[in-house]
C-alpha positions as CSV (number, residue, x, y, z in Angstrom):
1,M,-24.7,5.4,-37.1
2,D,-21.9,8.0,-38.2
3,G,-21.9,6.1,-41.6
4,K,-20.7,2.4,-40.0
5,Q,-22.8,-0.7,-41.2
6,S,-23.2,-3.9,-39.4
7,D,-21.7,-6.7,-41.4
8,N,-25.2,-8.7,-41.4
9,E,-28.0,-6.8,-41.4
10,Y,-29.5,-6.0,-37.8
11,N,-33.2,-6.0,-37.5
12,A,-36.0,-8.2,-35.7
13,E,-35.3,-11.3,-37.7
14,S,-31.6,-11.0,-35.7
15,L,-33.6,-11.7,-32.5
16,V,-33.6,-15.1,-30.9
17,V,-36.3,-16.2,-28.9
18,L,-36.6,-18.1,-25.7
19,K,-39.8,-17.2,-23.8
20,G,-41.2,-16.4,-20.4
21,L,-42.1,-13.5,-17.8
22,E,-44.0,-14.6,-15.1
23,A,-41.3,-16.4,-13.4
24,V,-39.7,-13.0,-12.9
25,K,-42.6,-11.7,-11.1
26,K,-42.6,-14.5,-8.8
27,R,-39.4,-15.0,-8.1
28,P,-37.2,-11.6,-8.7
29,G,-34.5,-12.8,-6.8
30,M,-33.5,-15.4,-9.0
31,Y,-33.2,-13.0,-11.8
32,I,-31.6,-9.7,-9.9
33,G,-30.1,-11.1,-6.8
34,S,-32.5,-9.7,-4.5
35,T,-35.2,-7.5,-3.8
36,D,-33.4,-5.1,-1.6
37,S,-31.3,-1.8,-2.5
38,R,-28.9,-4.3,-4.4
39,G,-31.6,-5.4,-6.6
40,L,-33.4,-2.2,-7.2
41,H,-30.0,-0.9,-8.5
42,H,-29.4,-3.7,-10.6
43,L,-32.2,-2.7,-12.8
44,V,-30.6,0.3,-13.9
45,F,-27.2,-1.7,-14.3
46,E,-29.3,-4.1,-16.7
47,V,-30.8,-1.1,-18.6
48,V,-27.2,0.5,-19.3
49,D,-25.4,-2.5,-20.0
50,N,-27.3,-3.0,-23.3
51,S,-26.3,0.6,-24.0
52,I,-22.8,-0.2,-23.3
53,D,-23.0,-3.2,-25.5
54,E,-24.0,-0.8,-28.3
55,I,-20.7,1.0,-27.8
56,M,-18.3,-1.9,-27.2
57,A,-19.9,-3.3,-30.6
58,G,-19.0,0.1,-32.5
59,Y,-22.4,1.6,-32.7
60,A,-22.8,4.1,-30.0
61,T,-20.7,6.8,-28.1
62,T,-23.0,8.1,-25.4
63,V,-25.1,7.1,-22.6
64,D,-27.6,9.6,-20.4
65,V,-28.7,8.2,-17.5
66,T,-31.1,10.2,-15.2
67,I,-32.7,9.5,-11.7
68,N,-36.0,12.1,-12.1
69,T,-37.8,13.6,-9.3
70,D,-40.3,10.6,-8.9
71,N,-37.5,8.5,-8.7
72,S,-38.0,6.8,-12.0
73,V,-34.8,6.4,-14.0
74,T,-34.5,7.5,-17.6
75,V,-31.7,5.5,-19.9
76,K,-31.1,7.2,-23.4
77,D,-28.3,6.2,-25.9
78,D,-27.1,6.9,-29.3
79,G,-27.0,3.4,-30.6
80,R,-29.0,1.4,-33.2
81,G,-32.2,1.2,-31.2
82,I,-33.9,-1.9,-30.6
83,P,-35.4,-3.2,-33.8
84,A,-38.8,-1.7,-34.3
85,D,-40.0,-3.6,-37.4
86,I,-42.1,-7.1,-37.2
87,N,-40.3,-10.2,-36.2
88,C,-42.2,-12.7,-38.1
89,E,-41.7,-15.7,-35.6
90,E,-43.3,-13.9,-33.1
91,G,-45.4,-11.5,-34.8
92,K,-44.9,-8.3,-33.3
93,S,-42.5,-5.6,-33.1
94,G,-38.8,-6.4,-32.3
95,I,-39.0,-3.7,-29.5
96,E,-41.9,-5.8,-27.7
97,V,-40.1,-9.3,-28.2
98,C,-37.2,-7.6,-26.2
99,L,-39.1,-6.3,-23.5
100,T,-41.5,-9.2,-23.1
101,D,-39.9,-12.3,-23.7
102,L,-37.2,-13.4,-21.2
103,H,-34.8,-14.8,-23.1
104,A,-34.7,-12.6,-26.3
105,G,-32.1,-10.2,-27.9
106,G,-29.4,-9.7,-30.2
107,K,-27.1,-11.1,-27.9
108,F,-27.8,-15.0,-28.8
109,N,-27.1,-14.1,-32.2
110,Q,-22.7,-13.8,-33.2
111,N,-23.6,-11.6,-36.0
112,T,-25.1,-8.8,-33.9
113,Y,-22.8,-8.8,-31.1
114,K,-19.4,-10.3,-30.5
115,V,-19.3,-9.6,-27.0
116,S,-21.9,-8.2,-24.5
117,G,-22.4,-7.7,-20.6
118,G,-25.7,-7.8,-19.3
119,L,-27.8,-11.0,-18.1
120,H,-27.7,-13.0,-21.4
121,G,-30.6,-11.2,-22.7
122,V,-32.9,-11.3,-20.2
123,G,-32.2,-7.9,-18.7
124,V,-34.5,-5.2,-20.3
125,S,-37.7,-7.7,-20.0
126,V,-36.8,-8.3,-16.4
127,V,-36.7,-4.9,-15.6
128,N,-40.1,-4.5,-17.3
129,A,-41.6,-7.3,-15.3
130,L,-40.7,-5.5,-12.1
131,S,-41.9,-2.0,-12.8
132,T,-45.0,-0.5,-12.3
133,L,-44.4,1.8,-15.7
134,L,-42.0,1.2,-18.6
135,E,-42.1,3.6,-21.6
136,V,-39.8,2.9,-24.5
137,V,-38.8,5.4,-27.2
138,V,-36.8,4.1,-30.1
139,E,-35.2,6.0,-33.1
140,Q,-34.2,5.0,-36.4
141,N,-34.8,4.7,-40.0
142,G,-36.0,8.4,-39.9
143,K,-39.1,7.5,-37.6
144,K,-39.5,7.7,-34.1
145,Y,-41.6,4.8,-32.1
146,F,-43.3,4.4,-28.7
147,Q,-44.7,1.8,-26.2
148,R,-45.8,1.9,-22.8
149,Y,-46.1,-1.0,-20.2
150,H,-47.5,-2.2,-16.9
151,K,-45.8,-4.2,-15.0
152,G,-44.4,-5.9,-18.1
153,I,-48.0,-5.9,-20.0
154,P,-48.1,-3.6,-23.1
155,D,-50.8,-1.0,-23.1
156,A,-51.1,-1.3,-27.0
157,S,-48.8,-2.4,-29.7
158,V,-45.7,-0.5,-30.9
159,E,-46.7,2.9,-32.9
160,A,-45.0,5.4,-34.8
161,I,-44.9,8.7,-33.4
162,G,-43.5,10.8,-35.8
163,D,-40.0,11.5,-37.7
164,S,-36.7,11.9,-36.5
165,P,-33.1,12.2,-37.9
166,N,-31.9,10.4,-34.7
167,H,-31.0,6.9,-33.8
168,G,-31.1,5.3,-30.4
169,T,-33.1,3.9,-27.4
170,T,-34.8,5.6,-24.8
171,I,-36.3,3.8,-21.6
172,T,-37.9,5.1,-18.4
173,F,-39.1,2.9,-15.6
174,Y,-40.6,3.0,-12.5
175,P,-39.3,0.3,-9.9
176,D,-42.4,-1.4,-8.3
177,P,-42.6,-0.7,-4.1
178,D,-44.8,-4.1,-4.2
179,V,-41.9,-5.8,-5.1
180,F,-38.4,-3.8,-3.8
181,E,-37.9,-3.1,-0.2
182,T,-36.8,0.4,-1.2
183,T,-37.3,2.3,-4.3
184,V,-35.2,5.1,-3.3
185,F,-32.0,5.3,-5.7
186,D,-28.3,5.9,-4.0
187,F,-26.2,8.2,-6.4
188,S,-22.9,7.0,-5.0
189,I,-23.6,3.5,-6.2
190,L,-24.6,4.4,-9.6
191,Q,-22.2,6.7,-9.6
192,N,-19.1,3.9,-9.0
193,R,-20.8,1.5,-11.7
194,F,-21.0,4.3,-14.6
195,R,-17.2,5.4,-13.6
196,Y,-15.7,2.4,-14.0
197,Q,-18.0,1.3,-17.1
198,A,-16.3,4.4,-18.6
199,F,-12.9,3.6,-17.5
200,L,-13.3,0.1,-19.2
201,N,-14.6,1.8,-22.4
202,K,-12.6,4.6,-23.4
203,E,-14.8,5.3,-26.4
204,A,-17.8,5.6,-24.3
205,T,-19.0,9.2,-22.4
206,I,-21.7,8.2,-19.7
207,V,-23.5,11.7,-18.9
208,F,-25.5,10.7,-14.7
209,T,-28.2,13.3,-13.9
210,D,-29.9,13.4,-10.3
211,K,-32.8,15.7,-11.1
212,R,-33.3,15.1,-7.1
213,T,-30.5,17.2,-6.6
214,D,-29.8,19.0,-9.5
215,K,-26.3,17.4,-9.9
216,T,-24.8,16.2,-13.4
217,E,-21.5,14.7,-13.7
218,T,-19.9,13.3,-17.3
219,Y,-17.6,10.3,-17.2
220,H,-15.0,9.9,-19.9
221,Y,-11.5,8.8,-19.7
222,D,-9.3,8.4,-23.0
223,G,-6.7,6.9,-20.6
224,G,-8.8,3.8,-20.1
225,V,-7.7,1.3,-17.4
226,R,-4.5,3.2,-17.1
227,E,-6.4,6.0,-15.9
228,Y,-8.5,3.9,-13.8
229,V,-5.6,2.7,-11.9
230,V,-4.5,6.2,-11.1
231,F,-7.6,7.3,-10.2
232,L,-8.0,4.4,-7.4
233,N,-4.6,5.3,-6.3
234,R,-4.8,8.8,-5.9
235,S,-5.1,8.6,-2.1
236,K,-2.2,6.4,-2.1
237,T,1.6,6.2,-2.7
238,P,2.7,4.8,-6.0
239,L,6.2,3.6,-6.1
240,H,6.4,4.1,-9.7
241,A,4.4,6.2,-12.4
242,P,3.0,5.9,-14.7
243,P,1.2,2.1,-13.9
244,I,2.2,-0.7,-16.2
245,V,0.1,-1.2,-19.2
246,I,-0.1,-5.0,-20.8
247,Q,-2.6,-4.8,-23.7
248,G,-3.0,-7.6,-26.5
249,E,-5.1,-10.5,-28.0
250,R,-4.7,-14.3,-27.9
251,E,-7.0,-16.9,-29.2
252,G,-9.9,-14.4,-29.6
253,V,-9.6,-12.8,-26.3
254,T,-8.7,-9.0,-25.8
255,V,-6.8,-8.0,-22.5
256,D,-6.1,-4.7,-21.2
257,I,-4.5,-4.6,-18.1
258,A,-3.0,-1.9,-15.7
259,M,-1.0,-2.3,-12.3
260,Q,0.6,0.0,-10.0
261,F,2.5,-0.9,-6.9
262,T,2.2,1.1,-4.0
263,D,4.1,1.5,-0.4
264,G,1.0,0.1,1.4
265,Y,0.0,-3.5,2.4
266,N,-3.3,-4.0,1.0
267,E,-3.8,-5.7,-2.6
268,A,-6.6,-3.8,-4.8
269,I,-6.9,-6.0,-7.8
270,D,-10.3,-5.9,-9.8
271,S,-11.5,-8.0,-12.9
272,F,-13.9,-7.4,-15.7
273,V,-15.1,-9.3,-18.2
274,N,-17.0,-7.4,-21.2
275,S,-17.3,-4.5,-19.1
276,E,-18.9,-6.5,-16.0
277,H,-17.4,-6.6,-12.8
278,T,-16.4,-10.5,-11.9
279,V,-16.5,-9.8,-7.9
280,E,-15.6,-13.6,-7.5
281,G,-13.0,-13.3,-10.1
282,G,-12.3,-16.5,-12.5
283,T,-9.9,-17.7,-14.9
284,H,-8.7,-14.4,-16.1
285,L,-8.0,-13.3,-12.4
286,T,-6.0,-16.7,-11.5
287,G,-3.9,-16.3,-14.9
288,F,-3.0,-12.7,-14.1
289,R,-1.8,-14.0,-10.5
290,G,0.2,-17.2,-11.5
291,A,1.9,-15.0,-14.7
292,L,2.9,-12.2,-12.0
293,T,4.4,-14.6,-9.4
294,K,6.1,-16.2,-12.0
295,T,7.4,-13.0,-14.0
296,I,8.9,-11.5,-10.9
297,N,10.5,-14.4,-9.6
298,D,11.9,-15.2,-12.9
299,Y,13.3,-11.5,-13.3
300,G,14.6,-11.5,-9.7
301,K,16.7,-14.6,-9.9
302,Q,18.0,-13.5,-13.3
303,N,19.1,-10.4,-12.2
304,G,20.6,-11.9,-8.8
305,L,18.0,-9.8,-6.4
306,L,16.3,-12.8,-5.1
307,K,19.4,-15.4,-4.8
308,D,17.4,-18.1,-2.8
309,T,14.2,-16.5,-1.9
310,T,11.2,-17.6,-3.9
311,L,8.1,-15.4,-3.3
312,E,4.8,-16.3,-3.0
313,G,1.9,-14.8,-4.5
314,S,0.9,-12.6,-1.4
315,D,4.3,-11.1,-1.6
316,V,3.9,-10.1,-4.9
317,R,0.6,-8.4,-4.8
318,E,1.3,-6.8,-1.5
319,G,0.6,-3.1,-2.1
320,L,-0.4,-4.0,-6.0
321,T,-3.4,-1.9,-7.6
322,A,-4.5,-4.0,-10.7
323,I,-7.3,-4.0,-13.1
324,I,-7.9,-6.7,-15.3
325,S,-10.4,-6.4,-18.2
326,I,-10.8,-8.7,-21.0
327,K,-13.5,-8.7,-23.9
328,M,-14.4,-12.1,-25.4
329,S,-17.3,-13.8,-27.1
330,E,-19.3,-16.7,-25.2
331,P,-17.8,-16.1,-21.9
332,Q,-18.8,-19.1,-19.4
333,F,-19.7,-18.3,-15.9
334,E,-20.3,-20.0,-13.0
335,S,-23.7,-18.0,-12.3
336,Q,-26.2,-16.3,-13.8
337,T,-25.0,-13.0,-12.2
338,K,-21.7,-13.6,-13.8
339,A,-19.6,-13.2,-10.4
340,K,-16.9,-15.9,-11.7
341,L,-15.4,-16.4,-15.2
342,G,-14.7,-20.0,-15.8
343,S,-13.5,-20.0,-19.3
344,S,-10.2,-21.7,-19.9
345,V,-9.0,-19.7,-23.0
346,A,-9.2,-16.5,-20.8
347,Q,-6.7,-18.1,-18.5
348,R,-4.4,-19.1,-21.3
349,A,-4.6,-15.5,-23.0
350,V,-4.1,-13.6,-20.0
351,T,-0.8,-15.9,-18.5
352,S,0.4,-15.4,-22.0
353,L,0.3,-11.8,-22.2
354,V,1.5,-11.0,-18.6
355,N,4.2,-13.4,-18.9
356,E,5.6,-11.6,-22.4
357,K,4.6,-8.2,-21.7
358,L,5.3,-7.9,-18.0
359,A,9.0,-9.4,-18.5
360,E,9.4,-6.9,-21.6
361,Y,8.6,-4.0,-19.5
362,L,11.0,-5.4,-16.4
363,L,13.8,-5.7,-18.6
364,E,13.4,-2.0,-20.3
365,N,13.1,-0.5,-16.9
366,P,15.6,-1.8,-14.5
367,A,14.9,1.1,-11.9
368,V,11.0,0.5,-11.5
369,A,11.9,-3.2,-11.9
370,T,14.5,-3.0,-9.0
371,T,11.9,-0.9,-6.6
372,I,9.2,-3.9,-7.2
373,I,11.8,-6.3,-6.1
374,K,12.4,-4.5,-3.0
375,K,8.9,-4.1,-2.1
376,T,8.3,-7.9,-2.8
377,I,11.3,-8.8,-0.6
378,S,10.1,-6.5,2.3
379,A,6.5,-8.6,2.2
380,Y,8.4,-11.7,1.9
381,E,10.8,-11.1,5.0
382,A,7.4,-10.0,7.1
383,R,5.9,-12.9,6.1
384,E,8.7,-15.2,7.1
385,A,8.9,-13.1,10.6
386,A,5.2,-13.6,11.4
387,R,5.7,-17.4,10.7
388,K,8.5,-17.8,12.5
389,A,6.8,-16.0,15.4
390,R,4.1,-18.5,15.0
391,D,6.3,-21.5,15.0
392,A,7.5,-20.1,18.3
393,T,3.9,-20.2,19.7
394,R,3.9,-16.5,20.4
395,R,1.6,-15.1,18.2
396,K,-0.2,-18.5,17.3
397,S,-1.2,-18.4,21.3
398,V,-2.3,-15.2,20.8
399,L,-5.1,-16.0,18.7
400,E,-5.9,-19.4,19.9
401,T,-5.6,-19.1,23.6
402,T,-8.5,-20.0,25.3
403,S,-8.4,-17.2,27.9
404,L,-10.6,-14.4,27.0
405,P,-10.0,-10.8,27.2
406,G,-10.6,-9.6,31.0
407,K,-12.4,-6.8,29.9
408,L,-15.1,-8.9,28.0
409,A,-18.2,-9.3,29.8
410,D,-19.3,-12.6,28.1
411,C,-22.8,-14.2,27.6
412,S,-24.0,-17.3,28.9
413,E,-25.1,-19.1,25.6
414,R,-22.5,-21.2,23.8
415,D,-24.1,-21.4,20.6
416,P,-22.7,-18.9,18.1
417,S,-25.9,-18.3,16.3
418,K,-27.7,-17.2,19.2
419,C,-24.7,-14.7,20.6
420,E,-24.1,-10.9,20.1
421,L,-21.0,-9.0,21.0
422,Y,-21.3,-5.5,21.5
423,I,-18.1,-3.3,21.0
424,V,-18.8,-0.2,23.1
425,E,-16.7,2.8,23.5
426,G,-15.1,3.9,27.0
427,E,-15.7,2.4,30.5
428,S,-18.8,4.5,31.1
429,A,-20.8,3.3,28.4
430,G,-19.5,0.0,28.6
431,G,-20.6,-0.2,32.3
432,S,-23.9,0.6,31.6
433,A,-24.3,-1.7,28.6
434,K,-23.0,-4.4,31.3
435,Q,-25.6,-3.8,33.5
436,G,-28.8,-3.3,30.9
437,R,-27.8,-6.2,28.7
438,D,-29.1,-10.1,28.6
439,R,-26.7,-11.9,30.3
440,A,-28.1,-15.0,28.3
441,F,-27.0,-14.0,24.6
442,Q,-25.1,-10.4,24.8
443,A,-21.6,-9.9,25.3
444,I,-19.9,-6.5,26.0
445,L,-16.4,-5.5,25.2
446,P,-15.5,-2.0,25.9
447,I,-12.6,-0.3,24.0
448,R,-10.6,2.3,25.2
449,G,-9.8,5.2,22.9
450,K,-9.3,5.0,19.4
451,I,-7.6,1.7,17.7
452,L,-4.7,1.7,15.5
453,N,-5.7,3.1,12.1
454,V,-4.9,-0.5,10.0
455,E,-5.1,1.1,6.7
456,K,-1.4,2.5,7.3
457,A,-0.1,-0.7,9.6
458,R,1.7,-3.8,8.3
459,P,-0.8,-6.7,8.9
460,D,2.3,-8.4,11.0
461,K,2.2,-5.8,13.4
462,L,-1.6,-5.8,14.4
463,L,-1.4,-8.2,17.2
464,D,1.1,-5.8,19.0
465,H,-1.7,-3.6,19.8
466,D,-3.5,-4.6,22.6
467,E,-7.1,-3.6,21.4
468,I,-6.9,-5.1,18.1
469,K,-5.5,-8.4,20.1
470,N,-8.6,-8.3,22.3
471,L,-11.1,-7.8,19.9
472,A,-9.7,-10.9,17.5
473,I,-9.7,-13.1,20.5
474,A,-13.3,-12.2,21.5
475,I,-14.9,-12.3,18.2
476,G,-12.7,-15.4,17.1
477,G,-12.0,-16.4,13.7
478,G,-8.5,-14.7,13.5
479,L,-7.4,-12.1,11.1
480,G,-6.4,-11.5,7.6
481,K,-6.0,-14.0,4.6
482,D,-6.5,-16.5,7.3
483,F,-9.9,-15.6,8.9
484,D,-12.5,-18.5,9.3
485,V,-15.7,-17.1,9.7
486,T,-16.8,-20.7,10.8
487,K,-15.0,-19.8,14.4
488,L,-16.8,-16.8,15.1
489,R,-18.0,-17.0,18.7
490,Y,-20.7,-14.3,17.9
491,H,-22.9,-14.4,14.6
492,S,-23.8,-10.6,15.2
493,V,-21.2,-8.0,16.3
494,V,-22.5,-4.8,17.2
495,I,-20.4,-1.5,17.1
496,M,-21.8,0.9,19.6
497,T,-20.4,4.7,19.8
498,D,-21.4,8.0,20.7
499,A,-23.0,10.1,18.1
500,D,-20.1,12.9,18.0
501,V,-16.7,13.1,16.3
502,D,-14.6,10.9,18.6
503,G,-17.4,8.3,18.0
504,A,-17.9,8.5,14.2
505,H,-14.1,8.1,14.1
506,I,-13.8,5.0,16.3
507,G,-16.6,3.3,14.4
508,T,-14.9,4.2,11.2
509,L,-11.6,2.8,12.4
510,L,-13.3,-0.3,13.8
511,M,-14.7,-0.7,10.1
512,T,-11.3,-0.3,8.7
513,L,-10.4,-3.1,10.4
514,F,-13.1,-5.4,10.1
515,Y,-13.0,-4.8,6.5
516,R,-9.4,-5.0,5.5
517,Q,-8.7,-7.8,8.2
518,M,-12.0,-9.9,8.8
519,R,-14.1,-9.2,5.5
520,P,-16.3,-12.0,5.9
521,L,-17.9,-10.7,8.9
522,I,-19.4,-8.1,6.7
523,E,-19.8,-10.4,3.7
524,Q,-22.1,-12.5,5.4
525,G,-24.1,-10.0,7.4
526,H,-22.7,-10.4,10.9
527,L,-21.3,-6.8,11.5
528,Y,-24.3,-4.2,12.5
529,I,-24.3,-0.8,14.0
530,A,-26.3,0.1,17.0
531,M,-28.8,3.0,16.8
532,P,-29.2,4.7,20.0
533,P,-31.4,7.4,20.2
534,L,-30.6,11.1,20.2
535,Y,-33.6,12.5,22.5
536,R,-36.1,11.6,25.3
537,V,-39.5,13.4,25.2
538,H,-41.0,13.0,28.2
539,K,-43.8,14.5,30.6
540,G,-44.8,12.9,33.7
541,K,-44.8,9.1,33.2
542,K,-45.3,9.4,29.5
543,Q,-42.0,9.1,27.5
544,I,-41.2,8.8,23.9
545,Y,-37.3,8.3,22.6
546,A,-36.3,10.0,19.0
547,F,-33.6,8.8,16.8
548,D,-33.4,11.9,14.4
549,D,-35.1,15.6,14.4
550,D,-38.2,14.4,12.3
551,E,-39.1,12.1,15.1
552,L,-38.4,14.4,17.8
553,Q,-40.7,16.9,16.4
554,K,-43.5,14.0,16.1
555,A,-42.7,13.2,19.8
556,L,-43.0,16.6,21.3
557,E,-46.5,16.7,19.0
558,E,-47.7,13.7,21.0
559,V,-46.4,14.4,24.6
560,G,-48.0,17.9,24.2
561,P,-47.2,21.1,25.6
562,G,-44.7,20.9,28.4
563,A,-42.9,18.3,27.6
564,V,-39.4,18.2,28.6
565,V,-36.3,17.0,25.8
566,S,-33.4,15.3,27.2
567,R,-30.3,15.1,24.3
568,Y,-28.3,12.5,24.4
569,K,-24.9,13.3,23.8
570,G,-23.1,9.9,24.7
571,L,-24.2,6.2,25.7
572,G,-22.7,6.8,29.2
573,E,-25.7,9.5,29.8
574,M,-28.4,6.6,29.5
575,N,-28.8,4.6,32.7
576,P,-28.9,1.0,32.1
577,Q,-32.6,0.3,32.0
578,Q,-32.6,3.0,29.3
579,L,-29.8,1.7,27.1
580,W,-31.5,-1.8,27.1
581,E,-35.2,-0.1,26.0
582,T,-33.7,1.8,23.3
583,T,-30.4,0.0,21.9
584,M,-30.0,-3.4,22.9
585,D,-33.7,-5.0,23.4
586,P,-34.2,-7.0,20.3
587,E,-38.1,-6.0,20.6
588,T,-37.5,-2.6,20.4
589,R,-34.1,-1.6,19.0
590,V,-32.9,-0.2,15.7
591,M,-29.9,-1.6,14.4
592,K,-28.2,-1.5,10.8
593,Q,-26.7,-4.2,9.1
594,I,-23.4,-3.7,7.1
595,H,-23.3,-4.6,3.8
596,I,-20.5,-4.1,0.8
597,E,-22.8,-2.9,-1.9
598,D,-19.8,-2.8,-4.1
599,A,-16.0,-4.0,-2.9
600,M,-14.2,-1.6,-5.0
601,L,-16.5,1.4,-4.1
602,A,-15.4,0.5,-0.2
603,D,-11.9,-0.2,-1.1
604,Q,-11.5,3.5,-2.5
605,L,-13.3,4.8,0.6
606,F,-11.3,3.3,2.8
607,S,-8.3,4.6,1.0
608,V,-9.2,8.0,0.9
609,L,-10.6,8.3,4.5
610,M,-7.9,6.5,6.4
611,G,-4.8,7.2,4.1
612,D,-1.9,9.2,4.1
613,D,-3.2,11.8,1.4
614,V,-5.0,14.8,2.7
615,E,-6.4,16.2,-0.3
616,P,-8.7,13.0,-1.3
617,R,-10.0,13.2,1.8
618,R,-11.0,17.0,1.9
619,E,-12.6,16.6,-1.4
620,F,-15.0,13.9,0.1
621,I,-15.6,15.3,2.9
622,I,-16.8,18.9,1.0
623,E,-19.0,16.5,-1.2
624,H,-20.8,14.5,1.6
625,A,-20.8,17.3,4.4
626,K,-24.6,17.7,3.5
627,E,-25.2,14.2,4.2
628,V,-24.4,14.2,7.8
629,V,-27.1,14.4,10.4
630,N,-27.4,14.2,14.3
631,L,-23.3,14.7,14.9
632,D,-22.3,16.4,17.7
633,V,-19.1,18.5,17.4
């Protein structure tokens, strides 16, 4: 390991064992969250996290991740390798202990790993249990060891298969199709994960290869979290450069923070513990927010910039991009999947460092400090103006009115859980949808033209736009930070647009609105996209609808010679009965439910697609152009 030795010998006796694997096979969702695409990708994360732990411990530098042509995944690192010697308590190799016992690994031994990510030692054994086939190769102490498993059961004991001067672990696994709804990996989801792990661990090099497309990318960032913030803000306009960096250690907690204010209105703050993304935040994020608000208020008042004004947290975070990364031993989480940190020591550490280091930075950089204060005052004034408007009943009455938009064709059902709202592009399609729907539970709201791009608009100005106001009133729940998902009037909100460039643009504008101003609508599974057919193949009384070119070819073969093909370029080209049969009838329709697979990825994507900077958007379009299908231009 480049000459570096552990303070305590790392061997099979280092592994502390807590047993059991069958529960994983019976209830996989308890261990990986779900058996859909998210759970599938979690398998890769668990294996890679073990390699990242080796890097954080100082025993590895490189991780190679490969999606193979058969959709298996191989993860190889240059760490110490899983101990191959015999664990006396278990009577088998440390490799087999780690891969077959649910709670087994070096992470339970503080002398082996000071900090670690993953699922507290259950990760690689869970991957093994949920794979039809897993192969492991370990290189250490001049030897190469091998073992193969089928559905978590070893074919034979670990065997030495040769000599090797290298060190590290290589795992190849095939996800079990009987467990997962899909076994096809998404390059972009894995790409985003590996990229941020490289940002958070500047010593790491992660090489990601997709043999299905012959694509390879390497992630290594000497600038760490500072470089991460620059990357996230590449489609935004920063108010200062470079980002502010706060680093240090308090009470055994290593803190690494980078932050940069932009001229935008959305905050983008992400937090991590031991390289694991804490999507629900926790004590470290609470400490950052509190210290940030206090320090900026103190500076502004001490330097006569705020006078009688006291800024709120939302004022100082408007347009802020920040990464909060901490590393600590024995972090306490509020759930197995590490969504939220509960360790009080982390809050104290972050609060102390931000109070101290940010105050120093502002004093040493008065020009940047003044720019930041002016930005926060602008946010404060906008918030106060909105509050006064609500107090004057103008805006309050807009969203709490009992008068629904005149264009809304509502349904008769009053139980929101049974109701659907279709947001339809244009009056023509709206007319067909109104006639073709089931009036009992389906409501139609036509929108005219392209709605306001909320990525570029101040939140307090959104209700000045009629289409957004109508959407907010019809959907219920309000807008922005106060959005209340319990007040939804429909539990299914469906975007239904034409399959052309304008339709795609309108759909993206709507998605931006929902993500930025009604995020719980997406997070709790209420948002869908309708999938109208692209073709109608008919001959005499026989007809088949096709949703893509592959289905078209099958339909042509089934209908036979003389078949007539109709290409639908817009929803308005379908008569009401056809629209009902193909797109709105719950018995036959196809709809896509929208999930936020990764909030950071979504935030970045909306900034790129809907922001002011053209170059990142051009790069995105070039990179993903080949993925677009069935779009009329």
